[in-house]
Structures are given as structure tokens and as C-alpha cells.
C-alpha positions as CSV (number, residue, x, y, z in Angstrom):
1,M,-3.2,-28.7,-3.2
2,I,-5.8,-27.8,-0.6
3,S,-5.8,-24.4,1.2
4,S,-6.7,-24.1,4.9
5,D,-9.9,-22.2,4.0
6,E,-11.1,-25.4,2.2
7,G,-11.2,-27.4,5.4
8,G,-7.6,-28.4,6.1
9,A,-5.9,-31.8,6.2
10,D,-8.1,-33.1,9.0
11,Q,-11.3,-33.1,6.7
12,P,-12.0,-36.2,4.7
13,W,-11.2,-36.2,1.0
14,N,-14.0,-35.8,-1.3
15,P,-14.4,-35.2,-5.1
16,Q,-15.6,-31.6,-4.7
17,R,-12.7,-30.6,-2.5
18,Q,-10.3,-32.1,-5.1
19,R,-12.1,-30.2,-7.9
20,N,-11.8,-26.9,-5.9
21,A,-8.1,-27.6,-5.2
22,N,-7.5,-28.2,-8.9
23,E,-9.3,-25.1,-10.0
24,R,-7.4,-23.0,-7.4
25,L,-4.1,-24.4,-8.6
26,L,-4.8,-23.5,-12.2
27,L,-5.9,-20.1,-11.2
28,D,-2.9,-19.4,-9.1
29,R,-0.7,-20.7,-12.0
30,L,-2.4,-18.2,-14.5
31,R,-1.9,-15.3,-12.1
32,S,1.7,-15.9,-11.4
33,G,2.6,-17.1,-15.0
34,G,0.4,-15.2,-17.2
35,P,-1.9,-16.5,-20.0
36,A,-1.4,-20.1,-20.8
37,S,-2.9,-23.0,-22.9
38,R,-4.4,-26.2,-21.6
39,A,-1.2,-28.1,-22.6
40,Q,1.0,-25.4,-20.9
41,L,-1.0,-25.7,-17.7
42,A,-0.9,-29.4,-17.7
43,R,2.9,-29.3,-18.0
44,G,3.2,-26.6,-15.4
45,T,1.0,-28.1,-12.8
46,G,1.4,-31.9,-13.3
47,L,-2.3,-32.3,-13.8
48,S,-3.6,-34.4,-16.7
49,K,-5.0,-32.7,-19.8
50,P,-8.5,-33.9,-19.1
51,T,-8.4,-32.6,-15.5
52,V,-7.1,-29.3,-16.8
53,S,-9.9,-29.0,-19.4
54,S,-12.5,-29.9,-16.9
55,A,-11.3,-27.4,-14.3
56,L,-10.9,-24.6,-16.9
57,A,-14.3,-25.2,-18.2
58,A,-15.6,-24.8,-14.6
59,L,-13.6,-21.7,-14.1
60,E,-14.7,-20.2,-17.3
61,Q,-18.4,-20.9,-16.5
62,S,-18.1,-19.3,-13.1
63,G,-16.5,-16.1,-14.6
64,M,-13.1,-16.7,-13.0
65,V,-11.2,-17.1,-16.2
66,R,-11.6,-16.1,-19.8
67,E,-10.1,-16.7,-23.3
68,A,-7.1,-14.3,-23.7
69,G,-6.1,-15.0,-27.3
70,I,-4.6,-17.7,-29.5
71,H,-1.1,-19.3,-29.3
72,A,-0.1,-20.3,-32.9
73,P,3.2,-22.0,-32.9
74,E,5.3,-22.5,-36.2
75,R,4.5,-26.2,-36.0
76,G,1.5,-27.9,-34.5
77,R,-2.1,-26.8,-33.8
78,A,-3.1,-23.4,-32.6
79,A,-4.2,-23.4,-28.9
80,V,-6.6,-21.0,-27.0
81,L,-5.0,-19.1,-24.2
82,Y,-6.6,-18.6,-20.8
83,A,-6.2,-15.8,-18.2
84,P,-8.0,-14.8,-15.0
85,D,-11.0,-12.6,-15.6
86,P,-10.2,-9.3,-13.8
87,T,-13.9,-8.5,-13.5
88,A,-14.7,-11.5,-11.3
89,G,-14.3,-9.2,-8.2
90,Y,-13.2,-5.8,-7.0
91,A,-11.0,-4.4,-4.2
92,L,-11.4,-1.1,-2.5
93,G,-8.5,0.9,-1.3
94,I,-8.9,4.1,1.0
95,D,-6.3,6.5,2.1
96,V,-7.3,8.6,5.1
97,G,-5.2,11.7,5.5
98,R,-5.6,14.9,7.4
99,G,-6.2,17.0,4.3
100,W,-7.5,14.4,1.8
101,L,-9.5,11.2,1.6
102,R,-8.7,9.1,-1.5
103,V,-10.7,6.2,-2.6
104,A,-10.1,3.8,-5.5
105,L,-11.9,0.8,-6.8
106,A,-9.7,-1.8,-8.6
107,D,-10.4,-5.1,-10.5
108,L,-8.6,-8.3,-9.7
109,D,-5.6,-7.3,-12.0
110,G,-5.1,-4.3,-9.8
111,E,-6.2,-1.8,-12.5
112,F,-8.2,1.2,-11.1
113,V,-11.7,1.3,-12.5
114,A,-12.9,4.2,-10.4
115,R,-11.2,6.9,-8.2
116,E,-12.2,9.9,-6.1
117,D,-10.1,12.4,-4.0
118,V,-12.3,14.2,-1.4
119,R,-11.2,17.1,0.8
120,N,-11.2,15.9,4.4
121,Q,-13.1,18.7,6.1
122,A,-14.5,16.5,8.9
123,R,-14.5,18.2,12.2
124,T,-15.1,15.0,14.4
125,A,-13.9,11.4,14.2
126,N,-17.5,10.2,13.6
127,T,-18.0,12.7,10.7
128,M,-14.7,11.3,9.3
129,A,-15.8,7.7,9.5
130,D,-19.1,8.7,7.9
131,L,-17.2,10.6,5.1
132,V,-15.2,7.4,4.4
133,V,-18.4,5.4,4.1
134,S,-20.2,7.9,1.9
135,A,-17.2,8.4,-0.4
136,A,-16.6,4.7,-0.8
137,R,-20.4,3.8,-1.4
138,G,-20.7,6.8,-3.8
139,L,-17.7,5.6,-5.8
140,V,-19.1,2.1,-6.1
141,A,-22.5,3.4,-7.1
142,A,-21.0,5.7,-9.7
143,S,-18.9,3.0,-11.3
144,G,-22.0,1.1,-12.2
145,L,-20.5,-2.1,-10.9
146,D,-22.4,-4.7,-8.9
147,P,-21.6,-3.9,-5.3
148,R,-21.7,-7.6,-4.4
149,K,-18.5,-8.0,-6.4
150,V,-16.6,-5.6,-4.2
151,T,-15.5,-8.0,-1.4
152,Q,-12.6,-6.4,0.4
153,A,-11.6,-2.9,1.6
154,V,-8.3,-1.8,3.1
155,I,-7.9,1.5,4.9
156,G,-4.6,3.3,5.2
157,T,-4.4,5.7,8.2
158,P,-1.7,7.3,10.4
159,G,-1.0,5.4,13.5
160,V,-1.1,1.6,14.4
161,F,-4.3,-0.4,14.4
162,D,-4.9,-2.5,17.6
163,E,-6.7,-5.6,16.6
164,D,-7.7,-6.5,20.2
165,E,-9.2,-3.0,21.0
166,R,-10.4,-2.3,17.4
167,R,-8.9,1.2,17.4
168,V,-5.9,3.1,16.0
169,R,-3.2,4.2,18.4
170,Y,-0.7,7.1,17.8
171,A,-2.7,9.0,15.2
172,Q,-1.9,12.4,16.6
173,Q,-2.5,14.1,13.3
174,L,-6.3,13.0,13.4
175,P,-7.8,14.1,16.7
176,G,-10.3,11.6,18.0
177,W,-9.4,9.0,15.5
178,G,-8.2,6.7,18.1
179,R,-11.6,6.2,19.7
180,A,-12.8,2.6,19.8
181,G,-15.6,1.6,17.5
182,L,-14.9,3.9,14.5
183,F,-13.7,1.2,12.2
184,D,-16.5,-1.0,13.1
185,R,-18.7,1.9,12.2
186,I,-17.0,2.0,8.8
187,R,-17.2,-1.8,8.2
188,D,-20.9,-1.9,9.0
189,G,-21.6,1.2,6.7
190,L,-19.7,-0.4,3.9
191,D,-21.1,-3.8,4.6
192,L,-17.9,-5.6,3.6
193,P,-14.7,-6.9,5.4
194,V,-12.4,-4.0,6.2
195,A,-8.7,-4.2,7.0
196,V,-6.8,-1.4,8.6
197,Q,-3.1,-0.7,8.1
198,N,-0.6,2.0,8.8
199,D,-0.3,4.5,5.9
200,A,3.5,4.3,5.8
201,N,3.4,0.5,5.6
202,L,0.9,0.6,2.7
203,A,3.0,3.3,0.9
204,A,5.9,0.9,1.2
205,L,4.0,-1.8,-0.3
206,G,2.7,0.4,-3.0
207,E,6.1,1.3,-4.0
208,Y,7.3,-2.3,-3.9
209,T,4.4,-3.5,-6.0
210,Y,4.0,-0.6,-8.5
211,G,6.8,1.8,-8.0
212,V,10.6,2.2,-7.4
213,G,10.9,-0.6,-4.8
214,A,10.2,-3.4,-7.1
215,G,12.9,-6.2,-6.8
216,S,14.5,-4.7,-3.7
217,R,15.5,-7.4,-1.1
218,L,14.9,-5.0,1.9
219,F,13.9,-1.5,1.5
220,V,12.3,1.1,3.7
221,Y,9.9,3.9,2.8
222,I,10.2,7.0,4.9
223,M,7.0,9.1,4.9
224,I,7.7,12.8,5.7
225,G,4.6,15.1,6.0
226,T,2.6,16.3,9.0
227,G,4.1,13.5,10.8
228,L,7.0,11.0,10.2
229,G,6.7,7.3,9.7
230,M,8.4,4.4,8.0
231,G,7.4,1.2,6.2
232,V,9.7,-1.8,5.9
233,V,9.4,-4.5,3.2
234,S,11.7,-7.5,3.4
235,D,11.5,-9.9,0.5
236,G,8.1,-8.6,-0.6
237,R,6.5,-8.7,2.9
238,L,5.8,-6.1,5.3
239,F,7.7,-6.1,8.7
240,T,5.5,-4.7,11.4
241,G,7.1,-5.9,14.6
242,A,5.4,-7.6,17.6
243,H,2.6,-5.1,18.1
244,G,2.4,-3.4,14.7
245,G,4.7,-0.5,15.7
246,A,7.8,-1.3,13.6
247,G,8.6,1.9,11.6
248,E,7.2,4.4,14.1
249,I,10.4,6.3,14.0
250,G,8.8,9.6,14.8
251,F,9.0,8.5,18.4
252,L,12.8,8.3,18.4
253,P,14.5,11.0,20.7
254,W,16.1,13.9,19.1
255,P,18.3,16.3,21.0
256,G,16.6,19.8,20.8
257,R,15.5,22.9,22.7
258,R,12.5,21.1,24.1
259,A,12.5,18.2,26.4
260,P,11.9,15.7,25.2
261,D,12.2,16.3,21.4
262,T,11.4,13.5,19.0
263,L,12.5,12.8,15.5
264,E,9.0,13.9,14.2
265,D,9.7,17.3,15.7
266,A,12.8,17.6,13.7
267,V,12.0,15.8,10.4
268,S,8.5,16.9,9.3
269,A,6.6,19.6,7.4
270,E,6.4,21.7,10.6
271,A,10.2,21.4,11.0
272,V,10.9,22.7,7.5
273,V,8.8,25.8,8.4
274,E,10.7,26.3,11.7
275,A,14.0,26.1,9.9
276,A,12.8,28.5,7.3
277,H,11.8,31.0,9.9
278,A,15.1,30.5,11.7
279,A,16.8,31.2,8.4
280,G,15.1,34.5,7.9
281,M,11.9,33.7,5.9
282,T,8.9,35.6,7.4
283,G,5.1,35.4,7.2
284,R,2.8,32.3,7.3
285,L,4.6,29.4,5.6
286,T,4.0,25.9,4.5
287,A,6.6,23.3,3.7
288,K,5.5,23.3,0.1
289,A,6.0,27.1,0.0
290,V,9.5,26.7,1.4
291,F,10.5,24.2,-1.2
292,D,9.0,26.2,-4.0
293,A,11.0,29.2,-2.8
294,A,14.2,27.1,-2.6
295,R,13.6,25.8,-6.1
296,A,13.2,29.5,-7.2
297,G,16.6,30.4,-5.7
298,D,15.6,31.9,-2.3
299,T,18.8,31.5,-0.1
300,A,16.8,31.3,3.3
301,A,14.5,28.6,1.9
302,A,17.6,26.8,0.5
303,E,19.1,26.8,4.0
304,A,15.9,25.3,5.5
305,V,16.0,22.6,2.8
306,R,19.7,22.0,3.7
307,V,18.9,21.5,7.4
308,E,16.0,19.0,6.5
309,G,18.4,17.2,4.3
310,E,21.0,16.8,7.1
311,R,18.4,15.6,9.5
312,L,17.1,13.1,7.1
313,A,20.6,11.7,6.6
314,H,20.9,11.2,10.3
315,T,17.6,9.3,10.2
316,I,18.7,7.1,7.4
317,A,22.0,6.4,9.2
318,V,20.1,5.2,12.2
319,V,17.8,3.0,10.1
320,S,20.7,1.6,8.1
321,A,22.5,0.5,11.3
322,V,19.5,-1.4,12.5
323,L,18.0,-2.8,9.2
324,D,20.7,-2.6,6.6
325,P,18.4,-1.8,3.7
326,D,19.5,-1.9,0.1
327,L,17.1,1.0,-0.8
328,V,15.5,3.9,1.0
329,V,12.6,5.6,-0.6
330,L,11.6,9.2,0.4
331,G,7.9,10.0,0.1
332,G,5.0,11.9,1.8
333,G,4.2,15.6,1.5
334,V,7.8,16.7,2.1
335,G,9.1,13.7,0.2
336,H,7.5,14.9,-2.9
337,S,10.2,17.5,-3.1
338,A,13.0,15.0,-2.2
339,D,14.8,15.8,-5.4
340,L,15.9,19.0,-3.6
341,L,17.1,17.0,-0.6
342,L,19.0,14.2,-2.2
343,D,22.4,15.8,-2.7
344,T,22.5,16.9,1.0
345,V,21.3,13.5,2.2
346,R,23.8,11.5,0.2
347,R,26.7,13.9,1.0
348,T,25.9,13.9,4.7
349,L,25.3,10.2,4.7
350,R,28.8,9.6,3.5
351,G,30.3,11.4,6.5
352,L,28.0,9.6,9.0
353,T,28.3,5.9,8.3
354,P,29.9,3.3,6.1
355,L,26.3,1.9,5.6
356,R,25.0,3.7,2.6
357,P,21.9,2.4,1.0
358,R,20.7,3.8,-2.3
359,V,18.4,6.8,-1.5
360,V,15.8,7.8,-4.0
361,C,12.5,9.7,-4.4
362,G,9.3,7.7,-4.4
363,G,7.8,7.0,-7.8
364,L,4.0,7.1,-6.9
365,G,3.7,10.5,-5.3
366,E,0.5,11.1,-3.4
367,D,-0.9,7.8,-4.6
368,A,1.6,5.5,-2.8
369,V,-0.8,4.8,0.3
370,L,-3.8,4.2,-2.0
371,M,-2.0,1.8,-4.3
372,G,-0.6,0.0,-1.3
373,A,-4.2,-0.3,0.1
374,V,-5.3,-1.7,-3.2
375,A,-2.5,-4.2,-3.5
376,T,-3.2,-5.4,0.1
377,A,-7.0,-5.8,-0.6
378,L,-6.4,-7.7,-3.7
379,D,-5.2,-10.9,-2.1
380,A,-8.4,-11.2,-0.1
381,A,-10.6,-10.0,-2.8
382,R,-9.2,-12.7,-5.2
383,G,-9.6,-15.4,-2.5
384,R,-13.3,-14.4,-1.9
385,A,-14.1,-14.2,-5.6
386,F,-13.0,-17.7,-5.9
387,D,-14.7,-18.9,-2.8
388,T,-18.1,-17.3,-3.8
389,R,-17.9,-18.2,-7.5
390,S,-21.2,-19.7,-9.1
391,P,-21.0,-23.4,-9.4
């Protein structure tokens, strides 16, 4: 079993490449199947017991696996169990939002070992990029870990990252964030590989990996906050479209008093505030304040929440006609109060379409993007930990 990063089929066979392939096969088996003994690994992979013993010894010496207990059957000899060593490498997840910057460091099991949330008070895009670098480097330093073991960072951001131009498009909530060179500036400052992904996409992956989306065949995550976005996960994989723009539902037209209105104008935090003012609430409001008032029994706030729920139902009806998901997850700033929306959404949906996916609140709250970033970074971090292991 030889992966493409080990040279490919056009390279001549040699003993070292075969040893690498055997070690990777065993490591992958331990990651997918859990702790196992030498005999169990031999049966599961088809490798001989001496080959398994030799490969495990090499993996243990390089810090990639460790003993994980003893299997003591009712009959026969006890056997040592082996598991991947989560401290062989680390992944960095970063969530860049308008109000907050969240950074987490995770081991190769995906467990957070350090985390920091920083107020995003940056006034310029350059300052924001420098804040990302300083927060991430500070977190690694405070963790006490060897920074050389941190091998991959993934950044979640509003908008769509253009690989060719090396910049983000459509990030209206972060002025100046679309300028070319910002993410190269971050990569150079962190001195490690950096991948960039849409925040709603990462939130969808986070919910699929750690939250309510687990086991879904096709589900969508609708992020409702200062903007509106959607992530689509099909059979465990993100669907991003031909140019990375799949899920940018905020651009859909919406009939309204302005021309042209978009769905983002109708279904977002600002829309909740506008509906509350139209219903009779006064003063400076936030979407959170409106939902808090509705929860406390304010009738005008409840009306604004009803309007938001009906608009969300229309959004889900459109998405269902195109994608036919089995699950729709509501998240983001407004989505955190989705429990107040669900009855209206479900009732309105029944009157709009025969396609009615299950609609639920997200389970990860404000951590969805961050956990999706970590989950995405882990694949690369695991591969690099193996490729750079000590002989």
C-alpha cells in the first residue's frame, strides 16, 4: 500500500518504501479500528506477524505509536495493545470572525490541548492578519509544546478563498480582508502550511465530526449571523462546487423593498433587528437582545422571531428542492437561539414543500467553525507527522 506522496507507482520498488508502506498501513488501521495487538493487526491487514512486529517497533521508536494497555483473553496469552501516539504532532485551528478570533491547538486525536478566544478589534486587514499570527504563536508558546510538532494550520473565514489569486472573495463582513497577500503574510508569520476554508463549510464539518451531523448521509449547516452562509457535507465530504462558492446562499435574490434584495438581507442578524423595529420595538437593538426579549415574553420580539422563522423555512425549502438533505442544522449567532425558531420553521415548511428534512439546532455552538478547522487540519498534520518521523 503505497501512497502518492511516497513516490507513486512509477518509482522502482525498494525495501525502504515497502517498510514505509507497511508502517503507514498499520498506523491507518490503528486510527480507524482502535487499539489492537500484533496478532489482531496481522489478521486485519494480511501482513505476517514478523512484519507487523518489525513495523510496530519502528513506529514506537519514532514516537508514532505507544502501548495502550493489555488484552487478556479468557484463554491464551495476554497481548500488548498498541494505539497511535496523539503527541506525535499537533494541528492548529483558527476561526476569524468580525467580533472574535478563536484559536485552538489539538493533538492528533483531535483533543484540544490549548485554546484562546481574542476580541477582534483590528481596524485594518493587515492588523487582523498580524493578530492571527500573534494569537496563534502566543498559544503555541504558552502550551509549552515543541513548535516544530505543529505542522498544519487551517483558517476559517467568511467568503471563498481563491487559490489562484491567493485571496478571499465575498467577505463583506471583514472590510479589506479580500486583499491579495494577507494569507501569505499569515503563513510566513506562522512558518507552517496554512489552508483557508469558508467558515460555514468548516462549521458543517465540525458538526459532522463532533456534533449533531454525525452519521448523516447529506446534511447542510446554515450559518445565520452578521451574514448568511451554508456548508454542505455529503457522505462525510464537503461539497464546495466548481469554484468554492457552493453554499453562498446569501446571494440568492429575495423580493423586498430594495432592488435587488438578497437572502442575506432577509435572513441575518440585521434582518432580525429590522423586523423587531417594524413590530414596535424601539432603541438600539441586537439580534441577541431581540431573542432574549422574545424568550422573556415580549410580543414585538416574538413577532420578529416569527418572521425570521418563516424566512428560514423558505430558505430550507429552496435548499431541499436542490439538494434533498436528510438533515438541516441551524447555527451561527442567530442560530444559537434556533430553539425559538424551530416550531415556526417546521410548521411553515410543512405548508411549503413535501420535501421536509429534519431541522435541528447545532450542537457545537460558537465552537463549530473552530472544531471544523481542527478536524480539517488533522489529516494533513497526521500525514506530516508520519513523513517527518525520526528513523
